[in-house]
N, C-alpha and C positions, 0 to 999 in steps of 0.2 A: 516625620511623624511615625511613631511606633505604637503609642498607646493613646487612643482617642477617647474623649468623653463627650456625652450628649446629655443635656438637661431637658426633661420632657414630662409629659403626662400620659401620652399614648391612650387617650380615652375618646375614641378607640384608636388602636394601632392601625394605620392604613398604608396604602401603596406609597404615599409620599414619604412616610417614615422608613419603609423598607428601602426606598431609593436612597435615602440619606445614609443609612448604615452601609449600603453597598458602595456609595460614593466615598465614604471614609476609608473603606477597605481598599478601594481602587487607588486612593491617594497614598496608600502605604501603611495604613494602620494594621498591625498584626493582631491587635486586640481592641475591642470597642466596649467601653463601659457606659452604662446608662444610669443616670441618677433620676429616678422616677417618683413622681408625687404619690403619696400613700395616705389614705385616710381622709384626705380633703383635696380639693383642687382650687386653682387660683381664681376661678370665677365665683367663688363663694358658695360652694356646694360639696357634695360627695361625688366620687367618680361613678359614672354610669356602670362601668365594669369593675369587679373586684380586682385586687392586686394580682392574685394568682393567674387570672386569665390574661392580664396585660403583660405579665412577666413571660408567660409561655409564648405569647405572640411575638414578643421581642426576641427571645432566644431562637424561636423557629425561623426568624428572618435574618439571623446572623449575629445578633448581639452576643457578647461573651460573658459579661457581668451585668447584673441589674442590682443597684443599691437603692435604699430608701431615701427619698427626700421627705423627712418627717413632716407630719401634718401641720405643725405650727409654722413651718417655713413654706409649705406647699400652698396654703391659703393665705397669701401675703401679697404685698405690693410687688411690682416687677423688680424693684431694687432689692428687696429682702429675699425674694425668690431666687434671683440671680446670685446674690452674695452667698447664700447658703449652698447652692449647687456648685459654685466655683470652689468654695472651701472644701467640700466633700471630694470632688474629683481631683483637685490638686493634692489633697491628703492621700488619696488612693494611689497617686503616682502618675496620673495622666500627663502627657506632654502637650496635648492639643485639645482645644474645645471646639467642637463642630456644632454649628447652628445654621438655621435657615434665615434668610432676610430678603426683604423686597429689593434692597440695593446691596448685593453681596460683595461689598468692598470692605474688607476687614480694616484696612488702613484708614479709610474714611470714617468708619464707625468708631475706631479707636481715637481718632482726632476729636470727634464730638464728645467722646467719653472724657477725654482730658479737659475739654472746655467746661464740662459740667462741674469739675472740681475747682475751677477758678473762682476766687472770692468776689470778683466784680460781677459775676453772674448772680450772686445772691442779692445784691442791691437791685438789679434790674428785675429779678424774680419777685422780690417783696413788693416793689412798686406796682407790678401788674396784679399780684394777688389782692392788693388793697382795693382794686377796682371790682372785685368779685369774680374774676376769672377762675376757672378750674386750674388746679396745679399743673396738669398736663399742658393745657393751652398756654398758660403763663410761662412755663419753662421753655416751650418751643419758641415762643415769640422773643423771650429774652436771649436765648441761644442764637437766634437768627440775627439779633442786633449786633452780636459780637463776631459771628461767623456766618455770613450770608450762605444760605443753603442748609445750615444745620437744623433749622426749624422744620424743614421738609422731612428730614430723616426722623425727626422726633414726633412725627404725626402718623406713622404707620406702625402697627403692632409688633411685627417681627423685627423691624429695625430698632424699635424702642428696646425690646428685650435684648437684642444683640449689643446695643450700646451699653445696657446695664451689665451684660456679661463682661464687656471690655473694661467698664469702669470698676467692676469688682476685681478683675485680674490686676489692674493697676493699683487699686487701693490695698490689696492683700500682698502685692509683690509675688503673685502666684506664677509658678513656672509653667504657664499654659500659653500656647500660641493660638490666638483666635483664627478659626477657619470658617469664613462665611460662605454658605452655599446658596444658590438661587432657590427661592421657593417655587416648587414645581406645580404647574397646572391649575391651581385653584387658590383664590385669595382666602386669607384668614377671615373668620367672622361670618361664615355662612354664605359666602359668595357662590356663584354658579360653578359647578364642577367643570373640569377641563381635561386635557390629555397631555401626556409627555411620552414621546416615542410610542404612541399608540396605546399607552396604559392609562385607563381612567384615573383621574385624580380628584379628590374632594377633601376639603378641610374637615377636621374633627368636629368643629362646630356645626358645619352643614350636616354631617352624618348624624349628629345627635338630634337633629330635627326630623330624621327619618326613623322608620322602624328597623329593627335589626335585619329583617328579611331583605330590606332594600340596600343594605350595606355592601352586598356581595361583589358588585363590579369594582368597588373602590378599595377593597382590602385584599391582602394575600389569601389564597385559597385555604391555607392551614389556619389562618386567623378566623376566616369566615366559619369554619367548622367549630372552632373554639367558642365563638360568639353564639352560634346556634345552640350548642350544648349548654352554655351558661344561661341563655334565655329559657330553655326548657327546664332547667333546674331552679328557676326562680331567683337567679343571682343578680339580675339587673336592678339598678336603682329604681325606686318607686317614688315619684315626685310627691304624691299625696301623703305618703308616710313621712317624707322629709319635711313637708310643710307643717304637719301636726307636731312632729317632734321638736322642730325649732321653736314654734310658738309656745309649746308646753314648757320647754326649758326657760324661755325668756319670761314667761308669766310667773314662773316659780322663783325668779331672782328678785331680791330687793334692789331698789334704784341705786343704792350706794355702791353695789357691785359693778355697775356699768362704768363708773368713773375710772376703774383700774384696767379697763379693757383696751387692748391695742387699737389704735386708730381714733380714740376718743379725744377730742380737744374742743376748746371754745364753747363749752357747755353742751356739747353734742349728747352727753349722757342724759340730760333732761329731755331733750327732744326724743331720744330713743325710748326712755321710760314712758313718755306720754303716748308715743306711737304704739308701743306694746299694749298699753291699756285699751286702746281703741281699735286696733287692727283686727280684722276678721279673716285675713288671709295674708300670705307672704307678699303678694303683689300690693295689697293694701298697705302693708307695713312699709315696703320700699317707697311707695308713693307718698306716704305721710312723712317719711324721712327726707325725701328728695328736696334739694335746693339747687340753685344755680352753681353753688360752690362745690357740691359733692356729686360726682358722677355715679351712675348706677352700680358700676363694678365695685367701687369703694364701699358703697352701702351694703352690697351683698356680702362682702368680706367682713365688714363690721358686724353685721347681724350674726353671721356664723361664729365669729370670734367671741361675741357676747354670749351666745348660747353655750359655747364650749369652754368659756372662761380663759381664753388666751390672753395672757398679760401683756402690758405695754412693753416690757423689757424682757428680752430673751438672750441667752448666751449664743455664741456661734455654735453650729452643730458640733456636738462633742464626741460623736462615734460614727462608724460606718456599718450599717446593717445590710447584709447581703440577702436579697429576696430571691435571687436565682443566679445560676452560673453554669458555664461549662466546666467540667472537672479540670481541664487544662488551664483554666484561668484562675482557679482558686489560689494558686501559689502567689499571685499578685498581692494578696492580703498581707503577706509577711513583710512587705516593704512599706505598708501604710503608716502614715504619720499620726493617725488617730487609732484608738481601739477599734478593731474590726472583726466581724464574725457573723455567723448566721443566727445566733441566739440573742434576742433582745434582752432576755433576763440576765445573761452574762454581761452584756454591754451596759445595762442599767446599773450594775454594781461597780462600774469603773470610776465613778465619781459623783459628786453631788449634782453637777450640771447634767450628767447623763441620766441620773435618776429623775430629775425634773422634766427633761424633754421626753423621756420614755413614757412617763406618766401622762403628759399632755397628748402625746402621740397615740397612746393606747386608748385614751378617752375618745379621741376622734375616730379611731378604727372601730371601737364599739358602737359609736353613733352611726357610722356608715353601715355597719352590720345590721342595725335596727331598721335602716331605710331601704332594705332590699325587698323585692316582691315576696320572697320567702325569708322571714326574719332569721338572721344568723346568730349564733351564740356569742357571748362576750369572750374577751380574752384572746381573740385571734392574733393580735399583734405579738403575743408571746407564744402562742401555741401552734400557729400555722407553720408548716414545714417549708423550708426553702426549696426551690425547684433546682435540681442539679441534673444536668444532661451530659 
């Protein structure tokens, strides 16, 4: 391993993330690139912290390059999220993909990834979906039928994402070696904090349930200072603004528009339109949409996709936008297999697909800027300066 890549959100960047970067460097990485969500996050919302703050926290903790995972891919299923991140890091020239997992056995996770591509799995999957099972539960049960134990791996969030990374590497023939590291100290999803080597550890989801002042034990000191300044400047996400903005955008759209949104199938556009007409809050909207078939996370992504107009079909990520870097790492861009640079305006002119994705991404960044405690101006995707240290 010489050039490691990590796909992440860093919302917020915490001690576990710092330990992961340190572990990659201890394992031999001379350079660590981070592909970081921008404009939106996978849970179907906007990041708590703006991109500039998360980039600085990553660079302060030892990352060498931070590139954008554009919003249309950041607010997506685990499969789409992983596929886009793998494509970007492979195109950048990374030789290793580093990720955390509940069961950090890359060979085992890759075996399950290979299983998911087998045609006989589809037959078993469709049979279980027809009973009303969620996709995740049906897939885990079908996989277990073909490979006992596979279903267990497909029921924990970081394992699932790790398997999707391995699946994307296989599907793309990417020159990336998966390196799974143990998840340290705290479970994903808001579980109780823990410790590793005496260092307090908490998941990002747990930290988001606290005030910024309470993050301090669980984040690197320099990151804590960044977060305090960001809060004082009104840069944190405002949930009430997000709620009003989403509902306003949805109410302004004709029902016909919902049919073209990513994730809509089986008449879900009619259910969404009916829910939008009646809902008085986002929680109310999600409740009206919820069925046994559709888990909450999917509905949150669907709602944000509908508000932002994310279409059902997207090209593979067509460019590499650098959000931050060490000067010594910028030379890596010369070897990139996709158009790469710090200017989104320049990258948008590199082709029709780049123009499409940059427009969708900029719309999401503008939306995120609207949902801050202190509303930020439009155009930041194009005007914000890359952080170079």
